[in-house]
N, C-alpha and C positions, 0 to 999 in steps of 0.2 A: 316122230317120238315126242311125246309131251311130258308135262309135269307128272302125270300119273305113272310114268314108266321108270322114274328115277330110283324107286325102291329095288328094282331087280337089276339095275345096271351098275357097273363099277363107278366109284365116285368121280364126278367130273365128266362123265361120258354122255350125259343126256343132252338133247338139243331142244331149244326153246324158241318161241316166237316172242316178239315184243309184247303182244297182247297178253301172253301168259306171265311175263315178267311184271307187267304193270299191275297185275292183280295182287301182288305181294308187297303192299305198301302200308300195311297197318302196323301198329306198335308191336304186336305179337307175331308178325309175319313179314319179314323184311328181306327182299332180294335186291341186289343191285348189279349193274354190269360195268366191268372195267376191261377195256380192250377186247370186247366181244365175249369175255368170260363171265359166266353167271355165278354169283356168290350168294349164299344164304348167310346173312349177318345178324340174324335175330338174336342169338345168344351172345355173340361177340360184341354187339353194340353196348351191352351192359359193362363191358370191361375196356371199351375203347378209350385210350388215353386222352383223346380230344373231346370226350363226352358222348353220351348216347344220342343226344339230339342232332348233332351234326351229321351222323350217319343216317338217322331217320329222315332227315330232310331230302335225302336222295333215294329213299326206298322206292323200288319200282321204276327206277330211272337209270339212264346211262350216267355213271359217276366218273368216267375216265378223266375229264378235264379237272374236276375237283380233286381227284386222287393225285394226279400229277402235281397240281398246285401245292397241295399240303404236305406231300411226302418227298423230300429231297433224296432220301436214301431208299431207292426202290428195292434193292436187293434185301435190305434189312426187313422191309415190310412184307416181302414175299413169304417169309416164314410163317407169318400170321394169316396170310391170305390162302395159302395152299390148302389147309384143312377145311376151309370154308367153300371151296370150289364144288359146285354141283353140276356144272355143265357149261354149255356155250350157246351162242345164238346159232340158229340154223343158217346154212349157207345162203338161203333165199332171203334172209333178213338183212336190212341195211345196218351199217355200223352205228348210225345215229337214230335216236328215237324221236317221235313226235315232229316229223317234218323239219328238223333243224337243217340249217344251211350247211351242206357238206363242204362247200368251197371255203366258207369262213372258218370252219373247224380245222380243215387241213392246213390252211394258211397260218392259223394261229399255232398249231402244233409245230409247223416248220420254224416259226419265229421263236418258239420256246426252245427248240433244239439248237437253233443258231445262237441264242443267248447262252445256253449251256456250253456250247463249243467255244465261245469267246470268253468264257470264264466269268460271266456276269453274275453267277450265283456264288462266287468265291468271296468270302468276307475278309476284310483287312483288319486284323486284330488291333493295330495301332489306332485306327479310326475310332473304335469303340472304347479303347482304353483312354484316349484323350478326352472323350466325352465324359467318361466316368470321373476322370481327374478333375474336370471343371465343375462337376456336380459336387464332389467332396470339398473342393475349395470354397464354393459358395456356402455350403453348410458350415464350414469352419469360420469363414468371414462373418456370417450372421451371428454366430455365438460370440466371437471376439468383439464384435461391434457393441453388443450389450455388456459383455464382461468388462470392457475397457471404457466404453462411452456412457454407461449408465442406462437407466430404464425410462428416460424421458420419451416424449412422444415422437421426436425426430429419430433417435436411434431405433426405437421400436418399429416405426414405419419402414425405415430402411432395412432393418432386420427381417421384417415380414416379407418385403419384396424379394430379398435374397432367398429366403426360405421357400417362398412360393415358386420362384424361378427354379431353384434346385429340385423341388418336388415335381414340377411339370417336366423338366428335362430328364429326371429319373424315370418319369412315366413313359416318355418317348423311348428311353433306352431299354427299359424292361419290355416294352412293346417289341423292340428289335429281337431281344433274346427269346421272347415268346414264340416268334416265328422262325428264327434262324438257328442253325447249328454252327455257331461261330467257331467252337472248338471241335476237335475230332470226336470227342466222346460227348454224346448228347446229355449224359448225366451232369457234366460240367456246365453245359448250357442251361439246364434247368436249375441247377444250384445257383448260378449267377442271376437268373431271373428271380428266384426266390429271395435272394439277397436284395436285389433292386426294389422289387415291389413290396417285400415284407419288411426288411430292415430299414430301408430308406423312405418308405411311404406308408407303412402300416397296413398293407393290403394283403391279398391272397392270390398266389400265382394260379392255383387251380380254378378259383372263381373267375379270374380274368380269362384264362384259356378257354374254358367251356363256354363262356359268354361270347368272347370275341371270335372264336372260330365259327360259330353260328352266323355271326354277322358277315364274315367273309364268304361262307358257303352260299348264302342266299341274301345278299344285301338288299335292303329296302323292300323285302317281301314280308307282308303281314303274316303273323303266326310263326314265322321262321327266323326272322332277324329280331333279336331282343332289343336292338337299338331303336326300332320304330314302335316298340311297345310303350305307348305314352300314358298308360293307365287311365285312359279316358280323360286326361287333363288337357290334351291337345288333340286336334284332328289334323292329319297331315296328308299331303299328296292331293290328288284330284278325285280319287274313288271313295276313300273313307269319309270325307265330309258329306258327300251326297248320301251315302248309306246311313250315316247317323241322322242327317236331316230328314230323310224319307221315313225313318223309323221313329222320328220325333224324340230322339235322344238329346237331352239338354242338361247334362250334369253341370256344365259351366257355360257361360256366354261365349261360345267359341268364336263368334264374330269379333270379339275383343282379345283373342288369344295373343295377337301380336303385341299387345300392351302388357298383359299379365305374364307373358313369357319372361320379361325382365325381373319379375318378382319371384317366380317359382322355378325358373329354368336354370340359368347360370348360377344364381346364388346358392341353390339348395342341392344340386345334383351330387357333388362330391361330399360336402359336409354332412348331409343328412341321408339322402337316399342310398348312395353307394356304401357309406359306412354301415348303415343298418343292414343292408343286403349282404355285405361281406361277412359281418358277424353272424348273421342268421345262417348263411350257407356253411361257414366253417363249423359252427356248432352242430347243425343238423346232419352234416356229413361226417362228423367226428374227424375233421381234417387237422390232426394234431400237429403235423409238421408246419403247416401254414400258420397255425395258432402260435407256435413258438417263435417263428420269424416275426409275426405281427407284434407279439409281446415284447420282443427285443427292441422294436422301434419305440414303443411307448416307454420302456425302461430307460433307453438312451435319452429320449427327449425330456422326460420329467427329471432325470438325474441332472441334466444340463441346465434346465430353465426354472425348476422349482426353487433352487437357492436364490435365484435372481428375481422372480416374479411372484413366488408363492404358488400354491396349488391352483387357486381360482384364476390368478393372472396367467398361469401357464395354459390352463384350459382355454381361456379367452384368446390367448395368442395363437394357439394351434387352430382354433375355429376360424379366426380371421385369416390365417395363412391359407386354409383350405377354401375359404370364401374367395380369395384372390385366385387360387389355383383353379377353382371350378369355373370361374368366368373364362379364364384362358382356355381351358380344356373344351368347354362347350362350344365356344365360337370357332375354334380351330377345327374341331371334328364335324360340326354341323354344317359349316359352309361348303363342305365337299359333298354332303349327302342330302340334307333336308330340302334344298331347292330342286333336287332331281326327282325322277319318277318313283313313286312309292305306290305299290299295288299288290294284288294277290298273285299267287304263283302263276307264271306264264310258261314255264318249262323251256327257257331259252338256252342257246349255246352259251358257253362260258364268256366269250368275248362280248357278246351283246348284253348279257346279264350284267356284267361289271360296268360296262360303259353307260348303260341306262341309269345306273345308280350312283355314279361317281363323276366328279369333274376335277380339274386341276386348278391350282393357283400358280401364278407366274413364278418362275425361278428367280431368286435373288439371294445373296448371302443372308440377309435378314429373314426372308420368308423361309429359307431352308432351316435356319436355326430355330426360329419362332415356332414352326410347326413340326419340328423333328423330321423334316423332309416329307411330311404328309401332304405338302402342297403337290407332290406327285402321287396323288391318291389313285389315279387310274392305273399307273404302273404298279403301285403297291398292291392293288386288288388283283390285277392280272397275274402278278408274280409275288405272292406273299412271302416266299422264302428267299427272295432276292435281297441282299443287303442294300440299305437305302443309299449308300454312296454311289451306287450304280444306276439309280433310277434315271438320271439325266442322260445316261448313255443309251438306254433302251427306248427312251421316250420318242425320239424321231422315228424309230422303226415301228412303234405302235401307232403313231399318228399316220404314217404312210399306209399301214394296213387298214386303218379305219377309213381313210380316204378312198382306198381301192374298193371297199365294200359299202361305201356311203353310210358309215356308222358315225353319228355325231361324236366329235372329240372336243370337249369344251375346256377352254382355258380362260380364267378370269384374273383380274387384279385382286389383291387382297381386299381392297375397299368394296369392289363389286361382290365378292364372295360374302362379306359380312352383311352388306345391305340385302342380299338375296335371302338370307335367313329370315330377316324381318318381313320382306315382301312375300315370301312363300307362305309364311304363317297367316299373313293378312289375306292372301288369295284363297287359301284353304278355308279360312273362317267365313269369307264371303260366300263360297260355294255351299258351306253348311247352312248359312242363314237363308239363302235362296231356296234350297231344298226343304228346309224346315218350314218355311212360310208358304211355299207354293206347290209342294208335292205331297 
């Protein structure tokens, strides 16, 4: 029984082959497979809370591992899945598509089940409340420093460092709430995320969610991971530079990108690119709730600092704070991803896909705090709904699984990770130049 028979059969009774499923991978025709069940998600994708793109990235594929990773409450999600069911895989079809390694998938599912059994997906509210308290304390100290110490360059510099630290730590915390259901009611979790990214940072929760979930679904995959969309300013990985060089694309001198990265990467990402993108997305989508949260940030900020610095001085201060925050954010996030493999879609299993695109930075109290525990990037990508205070507990199990299947599990020092960002850009630039001159 094939796709043409589904019109005359009861919903969900049709049988399909992988070949039939894989044909439904266009924007206007999307099927995906979860635990051998076939779902038509074409219309649902438009209403998907995580954004339509993250579903489209798995159209025509087995999405079981991604579905499990992103949805901690399976029973709740089933109410939305049930009406979308159109059939299942035929008994003669394997559970995995495209020659994926069955042993790897089964062992990873067993590890995921073991982590759930051990309570590693249970969040400790006190951990997150203590982090929120230290963020609010830094915000208060920054204001008191200027209020009591004056607006000289030394108090201003110290205030800026405190504010940038509070901003980046608030970013790590909202990142947690974007992934986790810390409270029993998800509405509380989303409200907390809106407060953190909106009121404490002047950003948009929906903008972040739709962008970041794509990154987790297909990390370091061109056209699917927005974090490797470099707007033709940089060429990254080993494939893109050769493609650009072969096509004689030279919008910038990419062989020098490891130098101009310091001028247009860390300094401008948050103060310019992200701020303009956030405003554009909120306005174009009429996202009024996020706009109100964002407005509350600017209202609070200017109410506190205009009396001390004046309007222009307050604008200059927040731009400088975001300049510092941007450097911190870029280096922490890119040292885990930019030196790794960046390529077009390869349709890998979940474990191999995430390990290919991520690496870890050594654990230490400073590294944990400085990176918001994103030094455990491998574990975070494999288990995005696991609270970060449990990454170190699951890490040895992940490492053992990778050793069993001979999948590289990379751990670096902080210094090595930072240097690798620079060296990877230099290597990619050299690949571009060679292809541009000789191919």
